[in-house]
C-alpha positions, -999 to +999 in steps of 0.1 A: +013-419+209-017-397+204-012-375+235+024-370+225+013-359+190-013-336+205+012-320+228+038-315+200+011-299+178+001-277+207+037-267+212+040-259+175+009-238+177+022-219+207+055-213+190+039-203+156+011-182+170+031-151+178+050-154+146+018-156+126+004-126+145+035-106+137+033-117+100-003-105+099+007-072+115+034-068+089+010-076+061-014-050+074+013-023+076+025-032+040-011-030+028-017+004+044+016+017+029+005+005-005-028+022-002-012+054+009+012+052-020-017+047-044-035+077-029-004+098-032+000+088-068-037+097-075-033+131-058-001+138-078-019+129-110-048+152-101-024+180-093-006+173-126-039+176-145-050+207-125-017+225-128-002+214-161-033+215-183-040+252-178-003+260-183-004+241-216-035+259-226-020+292-218+011+283-238-010+273-267-030+306-265+003+326-264+016+307-294-016+313-313-016+350-305+020+353-316 
């Protein structure tokens, strides 16, 4: 009974091993994509601050001068 159980567990392990590896790879890819997205959002926010704030200040100055 025990050897049969061991062999069936081994078979399960052999079957699930590649699947688990593929799942881990998928998780890594998803993680990397999320990190890239976060970086892009931070960059966009930085660009927004760098580009929009001076424009707003210029508009305010123009309004004040008028």
